[in-house]
C-alpha positions in Angstrom: 0.5 -32.6 -10.1 3.0 -31.7 -7.4 3.2 -33.8 -4.3 2.2 -32.1 -1.0 4.7 -31.9 1.8 4.2 -33.7 5.0 2.4 -31.7 7.7 4.6 -31.0 10.6 3.2 -31.4 14.1 4.5 -29.3 17.0 4.2 -30.1 20.7 2.0 -27.8 22.8 5.0 -26.7 24.9 6.8 -25.6 21.7 3.8 -23.6 20.6 3.5 -21.9 24.0 7.1 -20.9 24.0 6.6 -19.2 20.6 3.5 -17.5 21.8 5.2 -16.2 25.0 8.1 -14.8 22.9 5.6 -12.8 20.9 3.7 -11.7 24.0 7.0 -10.5 25.5 7.4 -8.1 22.6 9.3 -10.0 20.0 7.9 -9.5 16.5 5.9 -12.3 14.9 8.1 -12.4 11.8 11.5 -12.8 13.6 10.0 -15.5 15.9 8.5 -17.4 13.0 11.8 -17.2 11.0 13.7 -18.4 14.0 11.4 -21.4 14.4 11.2 -22.1 10.7 7.5 -21.7 10.5 5.3 -19.2 8.6 3.8 -16.1 10.1 0.4 -17.4 9.4 1.0 -20.5 11.5 2.2 -18.4 14.4 -0.7 -16.1 14.1 -3.1 -19.1 14.1 -1.4 -20.4 17.3 -1.8 -17.0 19.0 -5.4 -16.8 17.9 -6.2 -20.3 19.1 -4.5 -19.6 22.4 -6.4 -16.5 23.0 -9.7 -18.1 22.1 -9.5 -21.5 23.8 -6.3 -21.6 25.8 -4.2 -24.8 25.7 -7.1 -26.8 24.2 -7.0 -24.6 21.1 -3.3 -25.5 20.6 -4.0 -29.3 20.8 -6.8 -29.3 18.1 -6.6 -32.0 15.6 -6.0 -30.9 12.0 -8.9 -30.7 9.6 -12.1 -28.7 9.6 -13.1 -26.9 12.8 -16.1 -28.3 14.6 -19.4 -26.5 14.4 -21.6 -25.3 11.6 -19.8 -24.1 8.5 -20.0 -20.4 7.8 -20.7 -20.2 4.1 -21.8 -17.0 2.5 -25.0 -17.4 0.6 -24.8 -16.7 -3.1 -26.6 -13.6 -4.2 -29.5 -14.4 -6.4 -31.1 -12.2 -9.0 -34.0 -11.4 -6.6 -31.5 -10.4 -3.9 -29.8 -8.0 -6.3 -33.2 -6.6 -7.4 -34.4 -6.1 -3.8 -31.1 -4.4 -2.9 -31.7 -2.0 -5.8 -35.3 -1.5 -4.7 -34.1 -0.6 -1.2 -31.5 1.8 -2.6 -33.9 3.6 -5.0 -35.6 5.8 -2.3 -32.2 6.9 -1.0 -31.1 7.7 -4.5 -34.2 9.8 -5.2 -33.7 11.6 -1.9 -30.1 12.5 -2.8 -31.1 13.6 -6.3 -33.7 16.0 -4.7 -31.1 17.3 -2.4 -28.7 18.0 -5.2 -31.5 19.7 -7.2 -32.2 22.0 -4.2 -28.6 22.8 -3.8 -28.3 23.7 -7.5 -31.3 26.0 -7.2 -29.7 27.7 -4.2 -26.4 28.2 -6.1 -28.3 29.6 -9.1 -30.2 32.0 -6.8 -27.1 33.3 -5.1 -25.2 33.7 -8.4 -28.1 35.9 -9.6 -28.1 37.9 -6.4 -24.4 38.4 -6.6 -24.6 39.6 -10.2 -27.4 42.0 -9.2 -25.3 43.4 -6.5 -22.3 43.8 -8.7 -24.2 45.5 -11.6 -25.1 48.9 -9.9 -21.5 49.3 -8.9 -20.3 48.7 -12.4 -23.0 50.8 -14.0 -22.4 53.7 -11.6 -21.6 57.1 -13.2 -18.0 57.9 -13.4 -16.9 60.5 -10.9 -15.7 63.7 -12.6 -12.4 65.3 -11.6 -14.2 68.5 -10.6 -16.5 66.8 -8.2 -13.7 65.1 -6.3 -13.0 66.6 -3.0 -9.4 67.3 -2.3 -8.9 66.7 1.4 -5.3 67.0 2.4 
């Protein structure tokens, strides 16, 4: 197993200078590279500064205080109840699709009915044509 590197600690003034550089318009990546830190660390400093001010930058390493935000595991009953809630919506959408299909069929038949008389019309003879010039 690989040995973990020593965690570096930075003074608050150092963190504030980095944050101010980003706030002045320098990009996060160039500032992080210049300081020899990762973008994530710099983003964490900025987030802590915006949330808690200087106290956010002086926080001790380790888990953050307060209740942990763990996502509950979905159980079989949860999945079943989700499906049960979705079934009425699925049925409604299926009815809507059925109605739309009926409308399409109706309009197709109506269009065919309108096109038939024009196609079945008697051909016009040459003698009945008027010669308007």
